N, C-alpha and C positions, 0 to 999 in steps of 0.2 A: 065396634071393635075397640078394645082398650088402647089408650095412647101408647103405652109401652110396647104392646104387640105390634102396633102400626109402625112404631119407631124401629123395632127389630126388622120388620119386613123392608122398610125403607133403607136401612143400612145394608141389608142383604142385596137389595136391588141396585144399590150404588156400586157394589163390587162384582155383581154377576154379569154375565154376557147378556147383551140386549137383543131385541128383535131387530133384524135387518130392516132398515128403512125402505129398501126396495120392495118389501112385501106389503108396504102401506101404499096408499094412493100417493102419487107424486106430490100432490099439493098438501097432503096432511102434515108432513114434517115442516114444511115452510109455514103453514098456518099456525102450528104449535109454536114455532119460533117467534112469529109475529105477535100472537095473542098471549102467550105465556102458558095458558091452560086451555085444553079443549075437551069438551064433554063428548064421550062416545056412547051412542045409543044403538040399541038393537030392538026393533019393533016398537019404537017410541018409548023405550024404557032405558034409563041410564044404566050402563054396565061398566063404565070405566072413565077415567080421566087421563088424558095425555098431558104431560107437563114438560115445559122447557127445562133444560138442565139448570138454568139460573134459578127458576122458581122452586124446583125440587130441592136444590141445595140450600136455599134460604129457609124453606120449611123444615128441612132436616136439621139444620143448625139450630133452629128454634126448638125443635123436639129434643135435640141433644141437651140443650140448656135446661129444659124442663125436667128431663129424666135425671140429669145430674143434680138438679135442685131437690128433687124428691129423695134422692139417695143421701144427700148431704144434710138435709133439714133436721133429722133426728139428732145428729151429732152437733149441729149448730145450736139447737135448743138446749142440749146438755151443757155445752160450753157457755152459752148465755146465762143459764141459771147459775153455773159455778162462778162466773165472773161477777154477777150481782151479789152472790153470797160472799165473795171475797172483797166486796166493797167498791167495785167498779160501778160508776153511775150507768144506768141502763142506756142513756143516750150515747155515752162513749162506747159502750159495747156494741150498740147498733151501728154507730159510725164505723167501727172497726170491721164489723161483719159485712156490711153492705158497701161494695166498692162505689166510689164517687165518679169513676170514669167508666166508659163503655168498654169493660174488659170482657174476656171470654168466660171468665168464671162468674157465676151468679152470686156466689157467696165467697167471702175471703176468710176461710177458716183459719188460715195460718196467722193472719193479722190478729184475729180474735184470740187465738191461743197464746200469742206473744203478749197481748194485753193482760190476759189472765195470769200468765207466768210472772209478769212484772208486778201485778197486784199482790200475788202470793208472796213474792220476795219482799215487797214493801211491808206487807202485813206482818211477816215474820220479824223483820227489823223493828217494827213498832212494838211488837209483843216483847221482844228482847229488851228494848229500851225501857218499856214500862216495868218489866221485872227488875231491871237494874235500878231504876228510880225508886222502887219500893224497898230496896235494901237499906239497911242502916249504914251510917258513915263508916263504921268500923269494918263492915263487910264489903264496902264499895271497892271497885277496882279503879285502877288509874285510867286516864284518858287513852294512853297508849295501848293498854290491854283491851279496852272497849273498842277502839278503832280497829285493832287487829281482829277482834271477834266478828266485827261487821265486814271485814275485808277491805278496809280503807287504809291507804298508805298515809299515815299521819305525818310522816316526814315531808311527803310531797305537798300535803295540804298546808303545812306550816311554811314551806318554801313559797308557795303561791301567795299566801297571806303576807309574807315578808316583802315580796316584790310588788305588792299592791295589785295583784291580779287573781284574787280568789274566784273560784267558780262555784256557784250554787245553783241547783235546780230544784224546782218544786212543781210537781204535777198534781193538780187538782182542779 
C-alpha cells in the first residue's frame, strides 16, 4: 500500500469511532498498552496490528511530515533555483530552507522566500547603482535624488553620521 493511502486511512481511523474494547479479550487492551504494538494472527497468518494510541500518533505524525514534505518539495526546489539564480549562495539558501530546530515543519519555505525577496531587492539596487555609475557626469543625478530613488532617507543618514552613530550593514 502506498504511504499516502496508508496516511489517509490512519487520519480517517484517528477521527472515526473505534471498536469497543469489551469485544476484545480483557487482556488484549492491557497488553497493547504495555507493549505498544501487538500482532493479530488468524490461523498463524498475520492479519492486523493493534497499536497503542501513543505509538499510532507518533507514526501518524511522522507520516504527516513525510506527506507535507512531498507536497512542498517541488515548490522548495523552484525557490532554491530562483534564489541561486538571484545570487544567493546555495549554502545560505539551504540554511534558510532547512530549520535548525526540531520544528513541526520539515521545510521553512517562508524563510527561503524572504531570503529570495531580499536578494532580488539587493540585485535591483546593484543594477540601478551600476546604471548610474555608467552615466556621464553631466547626466549624473545628485546624491539626494539617488537616495530617494533607492528609498533611503538621506536626511536621516546624514543626521546619524553627524552624531557619530552611522549604521551600515553588509550581508554576504
